[in-house]
DRENMIRO-325488 format. One record per residue: residue in three letters; residue number from 1; x, y, z of N, C-alpha, C in turn. Coordinates in pm, whole numbers, plus 50000, padded with zeros to 5 digits. Each point is the difference from the previous one (the first is absolute). Layout:
BEGIN
+--------+-----+-------+-------+-------+-------+-------+-------+-------+-------+-------+
! residu ! num !  n_px !  n_py !  n_pz ! ca_px ! ca_py ! ca_pz !  c_px !  c_py !  c_pz !
+--------+-----+-------+-------+-------+-------+-------+-------+-------+-------+-------+
!    ALA ! NUM !     X !     Y !     Z !     X !     Y !     Z !     X !     Y !     Z !
...
+--------+-----+-------+-------+-------+-------+-------+-------+-------+-------+-------+
//
This chain:
BEGIN
+--------+-----+-------+-------+-------+-------+-------+-------+-------+-------+-------+
! residu ! num !  n_px !  n_py !  n_pz ! ca_px ! ca_py ! ca_pz !  c_px !  c_py !  c_pz !
+--------+-----+-------+-------+-------+-------+-------+-------+-------+-------+-------+
!    MET !   1 ! 39290 ! 86388 ! 17689 ! 49913 ! 49892 ! 50077 ! 50033 ! 49974 ! 50129 !
!    GLU !   2 ! 49900 ! 50015 ! 50117 ! 50027 ! 50016 ! 50131 ! 50014 ! 49854 ! 50044 !
!    ILE !   3 ! 50091 ! 49963 ! 50088 ! 50018 ! 49873 ! 50070 ! 50004 ! 49983 ! 50150 !
!    ILE !   4 ! 50015 ! 49914 ! 50052 ! 50015 ! 49975 ! 50125 ! 50149 ! 49909 ! 50030 !
!    ILE !   5 ! 50092 ! 50006 ! 50100 ! 50092 ! 49921 ! 49992 ! 49993 ! 50004 ! 50172 !
!    GLY !   6 ! 50017 ! 49857 ! 50042 ! 49966 ! 49951 ! 50135 ! 50124 ! 49893 ! 50045 !
!    LYS !   7 ! 50003 ! 49995 ! 50108 ! 50062 ! 49911 ! 50093 ! 49936 ! 49908 ! 50095 !
!    VAL !   8 ! 49993 ! 49885 ! 50013 ! 49923 ! 49907 ! 50097 ! 50087 ! 50006 ! 50138 !
!    LEU !   9 ! 49988 ! 50058 ! 50092 ! 50057 ! 49977 ! 50138 ! 50002 ! 49886 ! 50057 !
!    ASN !  10 ! 50066 ! 49959 ! 50112 ! 50014 ! 49878 ! 50050 ! 49847 ! 49993 ! 50084 !
!    SER !  11 ! 49975 ! 50137 ! 50026 ! 49859 ! 49990 ! 50093 ! 49870 ! 49954 ! 49912 !
!    GLY !  12 ! 50037 ! 50003 ! 49871 ! 49883 ! 49979 ! 49903 ! 49965 ! 50122 ! 49928 !
!    GLU !  13 ! 49997 ! 50100 ! 50093 ! 49952 ! 50129 ! 49913 ! 50095 ! 50054 ! 49902 !
!    VAL !  14 ! 49964 ! 50096 ! 49894 ! 50059 ! 50009 ! 49867 ! 50012 ! 50159 ! 50019 !
!    LYS !  15 ! 50130 ! 50006 ! 50016 ! 50044 ! 50175 ! 49969 ! 49997 ! 50028 ! 49837 !
!    TYR !  16 ! 49977 ! 50137 ! 49957 ! 49975 ! 50008 ! 49885 ! 50007 ! 50148 ! 49927 !
!    ILE !  17 ! 50035 ! 50037 ! 49902 ! 50023 ! 50138 ! 49944 ! 49922 ! 49987 ! 49845 !
!    ASN !  18 ! 49971 ! 50118 ! 49989 ! 49924 ! 50041 ! 49840 ! 50126 ! 50020 ! 49929 !
!    ILE !  19 ! 50001 ! 49966 ! 49836 ! 50074 ! 50087 ! 49941 ! 49897 ! 50055 ! 49870 !
!    SER !  20 ! 49998 ! 50134 ! 50022 ! 49901 ! 50074 ! 49903 ! 50061 ! 50014 ! 49863 !
!    ASP !  21 ! 50111 ! 49956 ! 49937 ! 49993 ! 49997 ! 49874 ! 50123 ! 49890 ! 49984 !
!    CYS !  22 ! 49925 ! 49887 ! 49996 ! 50114 ! 49873 ! 49968 ! 50034 ! 49946 ! 49880 !
!    TYR !  23 ! 50134 ! 49972 ! 49970 ! 50025 ! 49934 ! 49877 ! 49896 ! 49869 ! 49941 !
!    GLU !  24 ! 50011 ! 49972 ! 49892 ! 49955 ! 49885 ! 49929 ! 50047 ! 49888 ! 50100 !
!    PHE !  25 ! 49934 ! 49865 ! 49965 ! 50054 ! 49884 ! 50077 ! 50143 ! 49971 ! 49977 !
!    ASN !  26 ! 50041 ! 50009 ! 49861 ! 50131 ! 49960 ! 49935 ! 50111 ! 50073 ! 50075 !
!    ILE !  27 ! 49973 ! 50114 ! 50053 ! 50088 ! 50094 ! 50070 ! 50002 ! 49948 ! 50157 !
!    THR !  28 ! 49879 ! 50038 ! 50061 ! 49979 ! 49992 ! 50141 ! 50023 ! 49857 ! 50065 !
!    ALA !  29 ! 49983 ! 49878 ! 49932 ! 50019 ! 49858 ! 50034 ! 50146 ! 49998 ! 50013 !
!    PRO !  30 ! 50097 ! 50045 ! 49924 ! 50130 ! 49959 ! 49994 ! 50064 ! 50099 ! 50100 !
!    LEU !  31 ! 49949 ! 50117 ! 50019 ! 50063 ! 50125 ! 50111 ! 49972 ! 49907 ! 50117 !
!    LEU !  32 ! 49877 ! 49934 ! 50053 ! 49956 ! 49949 ! 50108 ! 50083 ! 49874 ! 50021 !
!    GLN !  33 ! 50031 ! 49919 ! 49921 ! 50074 ! 49866 ! 49999 ! 50170 ! 50017 ! 50011 !
!    ASN !  34 ! 50040 ! 50112 ! 49942 ! 50140 ! 50056 ! 50009 ! 50039 ! 50060 ! 50090 !
!    PHE !  35 ! 49914 ! 50097 ! 50022 ! 50059 ! 50086 ! 50101 ! 49927 ! 50014 ! 50128 !
!    TYR !  36 ! 49908 ! 49921 ! 50038 ! 49911 ! 50029 ! 50118 ! 49957 ! 49850 ! 50060 !
!    SER !  37 ! 50101 ! 49891 ! 49997 ! 50011 ! 49884 ! 49998 ! 50058 ! 49950 ! 50129 !
!    LYS !  38 ! 50060 ! 50141 ! 50082 ! 50047 ! 49974 ! 50145 ! 49895 ! 50083 ! 50097 !
!    GLU !  39 ! 49952 ! 49968 ! 50075 ! 49921 ! 50068 ! 50097 ! 50055 ! 50131 ! 50040 !
!    GLU !  40 ! 50115 ! 50005 ! 50048 ! 50044 ! 50140 ! 50030 ! 49996 ! 50129 ! 49882 !
!    ARG !  41 ! 49975 ! 49940 ! 49889 ! 50003 ! 50106 ! 49890 ! 49858 ! 50011 ! 49979 !
!    LEU !  42 ! 49896 ! 49880 ! 50013 ! 49892 ! 50025 ! 50000 ! 49920 ! 50060 ! 50113 !
!    ASP !  43 ! 50079 ! 50011 ! 50109 ! 49933 ! 50062 ! 50113 ! 50040 ! 50127 ! 49980 !
!    ALA !  44 ! 50095 ! 50049 ! 49961 ! 50077 ! 50141 ! 49954 ! 49880 ! 50048 ! 49926 !
!    MET !  45 ! 49954 ! 49939 ! 49907 ! 49907 ! 50069 ! 49881 ! 49860 ! 50032 ! 50056 !
!    LEU !  46 ! 49954 ! 49882 ! 50083 ! 49884 ! 50021 ! 50093 ! 50010 ! 50118 ! 50058 !
!    ALA !  47 ! 50098 ! 50020 ! 50074 ! 49989 ! 50119 ! 50091 ! 50003 ! 50136 ! 49941 !
!    LEU !  48 ! 50016 ! 50002 ! 49860 ! 49992 ! 50148 ! 49953 ! 49866 ! 50023 ! 49983 !
!    GLY !  49 ! 49897 ! 49930 ! 50036 ! 49858 ! 50013 ! 49980 ! 49956 ! 50006 ! 49813 !
!    ASN !  50 ! 49911 ! 50050 ! 49978 ! 49925 ! 49980 ! 49842 ! 50122 ! 50060 ! 49943 !
!    LEU !  51 ! 50005 ! 49942 ! 49875 ! 50110 ! 50041 ! 49895 ! 49921 ! 50069 ! 49866 !
!    GLU !  52 ! 50092 ! 50089 ! 49955 ! 49918 ! 50026 ! 49866 ! 50066 ! 49919 ! 49909 !
!    LEU !  53 ! 50129 ! 49939 ! 49992 ! 50064 ! 49903 ! 49898 ! 50091 ! 49915 ! 50087 !
!    ILE !  54 ! 50016 ! 49879 ! 49980 ! 50086 ! 49917 ! 50059 ! 50140 ! 50003 ! 49913 !
!    GLY !  55 ! 50101 ! 49974 ! 50089 ! 50130 ! 50022 ! 49911 ! 50093 ! 49898 ! 50076 !
!    ALA !  56 ! 50096 ! 49966 ! 49925 ! 50087 ! 49890 ! 50066 ! 50074 ! 49993 ! 50129 !
!    THR !  57 ! 49973 ! 50124 ! 50064 ! 50033 ! 49998 ! 50136 ! 49919 ! 50129 ! 50059 !
!    PRO !  58 ! 49994 ! 49931 ! 50153 ! 49891 ! 50102 ! 50059 ! 50105 ! 50115 ! 50100 !
!    TYR !  59 ! 50103 ! 49976 ! 49971 ! 50115 ! 50075 ! 50082 ! 50020 ! 50150 ! 49914 !
!    GLY !  60 ! 50008 ! 50089 ! 50072 ! 50037 ! 50142 ! 49950 ! 49883 ! 50071 ! 49913 !
!    LYS !  61 ! 50002 ! 50119 ! 50010 ! 49900 ! 50095 ! 49943 ! 50025 ! 50008 ! 49858 !
!    ILE !  62 ! 49873 ! 50007 ! 49893 ! 50024 ! 49980 ! 49888 ! 50090 ! 50158 ! 49947 !
!    THR !  63 ! 50054 ! 49980 ! 49903 ! 50121 ! 50118 ! 49967 ! 49938 ! 50095 ! 49908 !
!    HIS !  64 ! 49909 ! 49960 ! 49904 ! 49917 ! 50084 ! 49930 ! 49872 ! 49912 ! 49938 !
!    TYR !  65 ! 49882 ! 50063 ! 49934 ! 49883 ! 49941 ! 49968 ! 50023 ! 49871 ! 49932 !
!    LYS !  66 ! 50106 ! 49982 ! 49912 ! 49999 ! 49880 ! 49919 ! 50095 ! 49869 ! 50049 !
!    ASP !  67 ! 50024 ! 50025 ! 50133 ! 50097 ! 49886 ! 50091 ! 49930 ! 49881 ! 49998 !
!    VAL !  68 ! 50075 ! 49927 ! 49890 ! 49923 ! 49853 ! 50025 ! 50060 ! 49897 ! 50075 !
!    ILE !  69 ! 50105 ! 50053 ! 50066 ! 50087 ! 49914 ! 50115 ! 49906 ! 49977 ! 50128 !
!    ARG !  70 ! 49956 ! 50113 ! 50036 ! 49963 ! 50009 ! 50160 ! 49839 ! 50010 ! 49968 !
!    CYS !  71 ! 49922 ! 49925 ! 50140 ! 49872 ! 50025 ! 49988 ! 49958 ! 50150 ! 50047 !
!    CYS !  72 ! 49889 ! 50046 ! 49938 ! 49946 ! 50144 ! 50024 ! 49909 ! 49977 ! 50084 !
!    ALA !  73 ! 50017 ! 50041 ! 50179 ! 49901 ! 49985 ! 50080 ! 49916 ! 50144 ! 49985 !
!    GLU !  74 ! 49874 ! 49969 ! 50043 ! 49909 ! 50115 ! 50002 ! 50036 ! 50102 ! 50128 !
!    MET !  75 ! 50035 ! 49958 ! 50117 ! 50042 ! 50100 ! 50083 ! 50164 ! 50028 ! 49994 !
!    ARG !  76 ! 50103 ! 49912 ! 49978 ! 50131 ! 50020 ! 50012 ! 50034 ! 50083 ! 49882 !
!    ASP !  77 ! 49949 ! 49969 ! 49885 ! 50031 ! 50045 ! 49860 ! 49932 ! 50127 ! 49936 !
!    LYS !  78 ! 49857 ! 49972 ! 50021 ! 49912 ! 50102 ! 49946 ! 49930 ! 50102 ! 50118 !
!    GLY !  79 ! 50052 ! 49989 ! 50136 ! 49959 ! 50091 ! 50066 ! 49872 ! 49999 ! 50064 !
!    SER !  80 ! 49927 ! 49895 ! 49982 ! 49856 ! 49983 ! 50059 ! 50007 ! 50006 ! 50153 !
!    ARG !  81 ! 49923 ! 50077 ! 50071 ! 49983 ! 49987 ! 50147 ! 49908 ! 49935 ! 50063 !
!    ASN !  82 ! 49895 ! 49914 ! 49895 ! 49907 ! 49909 ! 50029 ! 50064 ! 49877 ! 50075 !
!    LYS !  83 ! 49990 ! 49987 ! 50105 ! 50064 ! 49895 ! 50062 ! 49890 ! 49872 ! 49996 !
!    VAL !  84 ! 49901 ! 50047 ! 50028 ! 49883 ! 49909 ! 49989 ! 49953 ! 49936 ! 49866 !
!    LYS !  85 ! 50021 ! 50074 ! 49911 ! 50002 ! 49948 ! 49865 ! 50085 ! 49924 ! 49933 !
!    HIS !  86 ! 50123 ! 50028 ! 50024 ! 50120 ! 49954 ! 49943 ! 50085 ! 49916 ! 50119 !
!    SER !  87 ! 49993 ! 49976 ! 50084 ! 50066 ! 49921 ! 50109 ! 49977 ! 49836 ! 49979 !
!    THR !  88 ! 50106 ! 49907 ! 50036 ! 49968 ! 49869 ! 49982 ! 49888 ! 49973 ! 50088 !
!    LYS !  89 ! 49913 ! 49899 ! 49934 ! 49875 ! 49945 ! 50046 ! 50012 ! 49849 ! 50068 !
!    THR !  90 ! 49943 ! 49957 ! 50085 ! 49960 ! 49858 ! 50018 ! 49878 ! 49957 ! 50014 !
!    VAL !  91 ! 49987 ! 49887 ! 49936 ! 49860 ! 49938 ! 50043 ! 50037 ! 49834 ! 50040 !
!    GLY !  92 ! 49861 ! 49953 ! 50060 ! 49985 ! 49911 ! 50085 ! 50060 ! 49881 ! 49952 !
!    GLY !  93 ! 50024 ! 49951 ! 49860 ! 50020 ! 49887 ! 49964 ! 49987 ! 50006 ! 49848 !
!    ILE !  94 ! 50049 ! 49886 ! 49935 ! 50045 ! 49994 ! 49862 ! 49840 ! 49971 ! 49948 !
!    GLU !  95 ! 49900 ! 49968 ! 50059 ! 49873 ! 49994 ! 49910 ! 49926 ! 50151 ! 50018 !
!    GLU !  96 ! 50057 ! 50071 ! 50099 ! 49929 ! 50140 ! 49954 ! 50083 ! 50083 ! 49932 !
!    PHE !  97 ! 50110 ! 49937 ! 49982 ! 50095 ! 50086 ! 49897 ! 49948 ! 49962 ! 49859 !
!    TYR !  98 ! 49971 ! 49889 ! 49978 ! 49973 ! 49953 ! 49866 ! 49879 ! 50074 ! 49958 !
!    LYS !  99 ! 49904 ! 50002 ! 50097 ! 49873 ! 50049 ! 49962 ! 49999 ! 50150 ! 49964 !
!    MET ! 100 ! 50095 ! 50089 ! 50065 ! 50026 ! 50131 ! 49973 ! 50098 ! 49994 ! 49865 !
!    CYS ! 101 ! 50060 ! 49935 ! 49966 ! 50116 ! 49997 ! 49884 ! 49937 ! 49944 ! 49871 !
!    LYS ! 102 ! 49975 ! 50087 ! 49919 ! 49976 ! 49981 ! 49860 ! 50112 ! 49962 ! 49907 !
!    THR ! 103 ! 50113 ! 50058 ! 50040 ! 50113 ! 49954 ! 49900 ! 50108 ! 50046 ! 50121 !
!    GLY ! 104 ! 50079 ! 49939 ! 50014 ! 50134 ! 49999 ! 50078 ! 50080 ! 49884 ! 50029 !
!    TYR ! 105 ! 50110 ! 49999 ! 50074 ! 50081 ! 49925 ! 50052 ! 50006 ! 49991 ! 50132 !
!    PHE ! 106 ! 50050 ! 49854 ! 50056 ! 50038 ! 49976 ! 50154 ! 50110 ! 49928 ! 50008 !
!    TRP ! 107 ! 50075 ! 50016 ! 50107 ! 50085 ! 49909 ! 50046 ! 49982 ! 49939 ! 50112 !
!    MET ! 108 ! 50020 ! 49883 ! 49981 ! 49952 ! 49859 ! 50100 ! 50110 ! 49905 ! 50006 !
!    SER ! 109 ! 50025 ! 49951 ! 50123 ! 50089 ! 49883 ! 50018 ! 50126 ! 50008 ! 49888 !
!    GLY ! 110 ! 50021 ! 50131 ! 49985 ! 50168 ! 50005 ! 49897 ! 49969 ! 49989 ! 49891 !
!    LYS ! 111 ! 49873 ! 50009 ! 49958 ! 49947 ! 49994 ! 49846 ! 49897 ! 50123 ! 49957 !
!    TRP ! 112 ! 50029 ! 50041 ! 49882 ! 49918 ! 50109 ! 49943 ! 49858 ! 49929 ! 49925 !
!    TYR ! 113 ! 49889 ! 50071 ! 50021 ! 49885 ! 49941 ! 49914 ! 49928 ! 50129 ! 49957 !
!    VAL ! 114 ! 49936 ! 49968 ! 49904 ! 49954 ! 50122 ! 49916 ! 49835 ! 49958 ! 50000 !
!    ILE ! 115 ! 49909 ! 50091 ! 50029 ! 49834 ! 50017 ! 50013 ! 49971 ! 50067 ! 49860 !
!    ALA ! 116 ! 49908 ! 49941 ! 49939 ! 49963 ! 50040 ! 49858 ! 49838 ! 49929 ! 49978 !
!    ASN ! 117 ! 49927 ! 50092 ! 49935 ! 49884 ! 49919 ! 49980 ! 49939 ! 49896 ! 50077 !
!    SER ! 118 ! 49995 ! 50026 ! 50126 ! 49955 ! 49907 ! 50102 ! 50094 ! 49857 ! 50017 !
!    SER ! 119 ! 50102 ! 49998 ! 49973 ! 50089 ! 49888 ! 50021 ! 50119 ! 50050 ! 50054 !
!    VAL ! 120 ! 50090 ! 49923 ! 50073 ! 50133 ! 50004 ! 50050 ! 50104 ! 49918 ! 49942 !
!    THR ! 121 ! 50082 ! 50033 ! 49949 ! 50107 ! 49903 ! 49915 ! 50141 ! 50031 ! 50071 !
!    ALA ! 122 ! 50081 ! 49927 ! 50014 ! 50136 ! 50016 ! 50048 ! 50077 ! 50061 ! 49892 !
!    LEU ! 123 ! 50059 ! 50112 ! 50045 ! 50056 ! 50085 ! 49911 ! 50126 ! 49973 ! 49891 !
!    ASN ! 124 ! 50031 ! 49862 ! 50066 ! 50117 ! 49927 ! 49914 ! 49929 ! 49915 ! 49914 !
!    GLN ! 125 ! 49866 ! 49972 ! 49991 ! 49947 ! 49929 ! 49900 ! 49893 ! 50085 ! 49889 !
!    ALA ! 126 ! 50002 ! 50118 ! 50053 ! 49897 ! 50081 ! 49896 ! 50078 ! 50086 ! 49889 !
!    ASP ! 127 ! 49916 ! 50024 ! 49904 ! 50031 ! 50096 ! 49873 ! 49908 ! 50102 ! 50016 !
!    SER ! 128 ! 50032 ! 50094 ! 49910 ! 49926 ! 50112 ! 49983 ! 49825 ! 49951 ! 49971 !
!    SER ! 129 ! 50005 ! 49885 ! 49951 ! 49826 ! 49975 ! 49978 ! 49942 ! 50003 ! 50138 !
!    VAL ! 130 ! 50039 ! 49979 ! 50098 ! 49923 ! 49997 ! 50128 ! 49923 ! 50147 ! 50033 !
!    MET ! 131 ! 50087 ! 50108 ! 49927 ! 49943 ! 50121 ! 50041 ! 49888 ! 50044 ! 49889 !
!    GLN ! 132 ! 49979 ! 49926 ! 49882 ! 49909 ! 50013 ! 49928 ! 49852 ! 49954 ! 50017 !
!    LYS ! 133 ! 49922 ! 50049 ! 49997 ! 49844 ! 49993 ! 50036 ! 49971 ! 49931 ! 49902 !
!    PRO ! 134 ! 49976 ! 49867 ! 49996 ! 49928 ! 49910 ! 49903 ! 49865 ! 50042 ! 49959 !
!    THR ! 135 ! 50023 ! 49998 ! 49855 ! 49859 ! 50060 ! 49931 ! 49972 ! 49908 ! 49904 !
!    ASP ! 136 ! 50079 ! 49925 ! 49930 ! 49960 ! 49888 ! 49884 ! 50027 ! 49897 ! 50078 !
!    MET ! 137 ! 49911 ! 49909 ! 50035 ! 49998 ! 49876 ! 50094 ! 50040 ! 49892 ! 49877 !
!    ALA ! 138 ! 50005 ! 50015 ! 49874 ! 50051 ! 49898 ! 49911 ! 50146 ! 49991 ! 50011 !
!    GLN ! 139 ! 50064 ! 50088 ! 50062 ! 50141 ! 49968 ! 49994 ! 50055 ! 49957 ! 50130 !
!    PHE ! 140 ! 49926 ! 49909 ! 50069 ! 50033 ! 49938 ! 50104 ! 49955 ! 49855 ! 49981 !
!    LYS ! 141 ! 50050 ! 49909 ! 50063 ! 49976 ! 49877 ! 50008 ! 49961 ! 49959 ! 50147 !
!    LEU ! 142 ! 49871 ! 49957 ! 50014 ! 49952 ! 49985 ! 50106 ! 49938 ! 49836 ! 50038 !
!    TYR ! 143 ! 50066 ! 49987 ! 50176 ! 49983 ! 49837 ! 50006 ! 49919 ! 50018 ! 50133 !
!    LYS ! 144 ! 49932 ! 49860 ! 50038 ! 49939 ! 50012 ! 50116 ! 50028 ! 49841 ! 50058 !
!    HIS ! 145 ! 50019 ! 49969 ! 50125 ! 49988 ! 49859 ! 50038 ! 49862 ! 49946 ! 49971 !
!    THR ! 146 ! 49988 ! 49855 ! 49950 ! 49903 ! 49937 ! 49991 ! 49979 ! 49925 ! 50141 !
!    ASP ! 147 ! 49867 ! 49923 ! 50011 ! 49988 ! 49930 ! 50132 ! 50100 ! 49899 ! 50013 !
!    ASP ! 148 ! 50045 ! 49922 ! 49926 ! 50108 ! 49910 ! 49978 ! 50151 ! 50046 ! 49996 !
!    GLY ! 149 ! 50003 ! 50121 ! 50055 ! 50116 ! 50064 ! 50020 ! 50119 ! 50046 ! 49854 !
!    ASN ! 150 ! 49929 ! 49979 ! 49895 ! 50094 ! 50030 ! 49889 ! 49952 ! 50155 ! 49964 !
!    LEU ! 151 ! 50075 ! 50049 ! 49905 ! 49977 ! 50168 ! 49966 ! 49926 ! 49962 ! 49846 !
!    GLU ! 152 ! 49900 ! 50106 ! 49995 ! 49903 ! 49992 ! 49886 ! 50030 ! 50155 ! 49932 !
!    GLN ! 153 ! 50037 ! 50011 ! 49870 ! 49981 ! 50123 ! 49972 ! 49862 ! 50068 ! 49976 !
!    ILE ! 154 ! 49991 ! 50130 ! 50005 ! 49865 ! 50061 ! 50011 ! 50029 ! 50127 ! 49887 !
!    TYR ! 155 ! 49942 ! 50016 ! 49902 ! 50023 ! 50106 ! 49886 ! 49965 ! 50120 ! 50016 !
!    GLY ! 156 ! 50074 ! 50086 ! 49984 ! 49997 ! 50145 ! 50030 ! 49870 ! 50046 ! 49949 !
!    ARG ! 157 ! 49932 ! 49956 ! 49890 ! 49896 ! 50071 ! 49933 ! 49891 ! 50008 ! 50097 !
!    TYR ! 158 ! 49968 ! 49887 ! 50120 ! 49907 ! 50028 ! 50055 ! 50000 ! 50071 ! 50131 !
!    PHE ! 159 ! 50123 ! 50093 ! 49999 ! 50026 ! 50127 ! 50072 ! 50032 ! 50140 ! 49963 !
!    PRO ! 160 ! 49902 ! 50074 ! 49951 ! 50032 ! 50113 ! 49937 ! 50100 ! 50123 ! 50100 !
!    SER ! 161 ! 50002 ! 49951 ! 50107 ! 50100 ! 50091 ! 50092 ! 50070 ! 49923 ! 50138 !
!    TRP ! 162 ! 50080 ! 50065 ! 50033 ! 50064 ! 49925 ! 50139 ! 49898 ! 50009 ! 50128 !
!    LYS ! 163 ! 49923 ! 50083 ! 49990 ! 49876 ! 49968 ! 50098 ! 49905 ! 49916 ! 49990 !
!    HIS ! 164 ! 49974 ! 49956 ! 49851 ! 49912 ! 49874 ! 49998 ! 50097 ! 49885 ! 50016 !
!    LEU ! 165 ! 50122 ! 50007 ! 49990 ! 50067 ! 49857 ! 50031 ! 50001 ! 49991 ! 50155 !
!    GLU ! 166 ! 50024 ! 50129 ! 50098 ! 50002 ! 49956 ! 50123 ! 49855 ! 49977 ! 50042 !
!    ALA ! 167 ! 49871 ! 50059 ! 49958 ! 49888 ! 49977 ! 50041 ! 49970 ! 49835 ! 49973 !
!    ALA ! 168 ! 50062 ! 49955 ! 49893 ! 49978 ! 49833 ! 49967 ! 50069 ! 49918 ! 50069 !
!    ALA ! 169 ! 50141 ! 50050 ! 50061 ! 50107 ! 49929 ! 50096 ! 49908 ! 50004 ! 50128 !
!    TYR ! 170 ! 49943 ! 50083 ! 50032 ! 49897 ! 50027 ! 50148 ! 49902 ! 49910 ! 49972 !
!    GLU ! 171 ! 49928 ! 50022 ! 49899 ! 49880 ! 49895 ! 49980 ! 50034 ! 49857 ! 49984 !
!    SER ! 172 ! 50110 ! 49942 ! 49958 ! 50050 ! 49876 ! 49993 ! 50057 ! 49937 ! 50098 !
!    ASP ! 173 ! 50040 ! 50096 ! 50106 ! 50048 ! 49987 ! 50131 ! 50142 ! 49923 ! 49938 !
!    LYS ! 174 ! 50066 ! 50003 ! 49901 ! 50111 ! 49956 ! 49963 ! 50127 ! 50084 ! 49969 !
!    ALA ! 175 ! 50099 ! 49936 ! 50024 ! 50139 ! 50111 ! 49947 ! 50013 ! 49992 ! 49870 !
!    PHE ! 176 ! 49998 ! 50152 ! 49933 ! 50043 ! 50010 ! 49828 ! 50138 ! 50013 ! 50024 !
!    TYR ! 177 ! 50069 ! 49957 ! 49914 ! 50129 ! 50039 ! 49957 ! 50025 ! 50061 ! 49863 !
!    VAL ! 178 ! 50045 ! 50116 ! 49995 ! 50028 ! 50104 ! 49900 ! 50108 ! 49974 ! 49917 !
!    PHE ! 179 ! 50012 ! 49960 ! 49879 ! 50153 ! 50029 ! 49957 ! 49989 ! 50079 ! 49877 !
!    LYS ! 180 ! 50140 ! 50067 ! 49977 ! 49981 ! 50087 ! 49882 ! 50147 ! 49930 ! 49936 !
!    GLY ! 181 ! 49941 ! 49946 ! 49881 ! 50104 ! 49895 ! 49937 ! 50024 ! 49864 ! 50079 !
!    ASP ! 182 ! 50110 ! 49990 ! 50037 ! 50081 ! 49897 ! 50083 ! 49984 ! 50042 ! 50152 !
!    LYS ! 183 ! 49980 ! 50126 ! 50044 ! 50029 ! 50049 ! 50126 ! 49894 ! 50013 ! 50081 !
!    LEU ! 184 ! 49968 ! 49968 ! 50129 ! 49907 ! 50002 ! 50086 ! 50004 ! 50126 ! 50063 !
!    ILE ! 185 ! 49889 ! 50096 ! 49996 ! 50013 ! 50130 ! 50025 ! 49907 ! 50026 ! 50086 !
!    ALA ! 186 ! 49905 ! 49919 ! 50064 ! 49924 ! 50035 ! 50101 ! 49928 ! 49874 ! 50022 !
!    ILE ! 187 ! 49950 ! 49991 ! 50133 ! 49928 ! 49884 ! 50042 ! 49842 ! 50051 ! 50080 !
!    ILE ! 188 ! 49930 ! 50012 ! 49959 ! 49862 ! 50022 ! 50067 ! 49950 ! 49890 ! 50069 !
!    ASN ! 189 ! 50008 ! 50029 ! 50139 ! 49976 ! 49870 ! 50114 ! 49880 ! 50038 ! 50080 !
!    PRO ! 190 ! 49883 ! 49981 ! 49972 ! 49889 ! 50027 ! 50112 ! 50011 ! 49954 ! 50150 !
!    GLN ! 191 ! 50072 ! 49875 ! 49991 ! 50029 ! 49945 ! 50124 ! 50086 ! 50047 ! 50064 !
!    THR ! 192 ! 50094 ! 50085 ! 49972 ! 50093 ! 50065 ! 50085 ! 49921 ! 50137 ! 50075 !
!    ASP ! 193 ! 49912 ! 50051 ! 49890 ! 49937 ! 50129 ! 50021 ! 49923 ! 49951 ! 50135 !
!    LYS ! 194 ! 49926 ! 49873 ! 50017 ! 49885 ! 49951 ! 50101 ! 50109 ! 49977 ! 50131 !
!    LYS ! 195 ! 50108 ! 49976 ! 49978 ! 50096 ! 49971 ! 50111 ! 50032 ! 50126 ! 50075 !
!    ASN ! 196 ! 50042 ! 50102 ! 49907 ! 49996 ! 50122 ! 50056 ! 49903 ! 50090 ! 50066 !
!    ASP ! 197 ! 49886 ! 49963 ! 49970 ! 49867 ! 50077 ! 50059 ! 49983 ! 49985 ! 50136 !
+--------+-----+-------+-------+-------+-------+-------+-------+-------+-------+-------+
//
């Protein structure tokens, strides 16, 4: 699975790289939180350009093709000379990064976040369910605010897919809160999107 990893800079721009063969969430999330929570290490990883695989350290070339300790960089380790394709890139801001990133992670203000299925979640509050494309809406509890400010449950059988749920939120012009079990997994908020337009 290909993902994007980025860092929001003080200027507001986002520096990012692609990882062509990324591990599942349960491996990638702890790698980022445990080994890339210091900006010096994150900057060293981003300086490598695109990666084939993320490892626990950006320092030193891989020693063999099954090296799980070091990052495997397309240019440094795989010998690619295509700097245009594999160099670290920068986009104008988080909104632009969010639009181009279907699945990925970004570092902002000292914290990791995950982007998946059109939502952003703080990585320390996420689990592997954020990476799963919702298909059976019956597995979710859905709530919206009523006019008097209370939460009212919306039953999943009215929404056959995630897109139908998003469309209903935009049509009602109210934030929808999506829970899986007792855990809030997404907020679909048309008001926020309008402010960003």
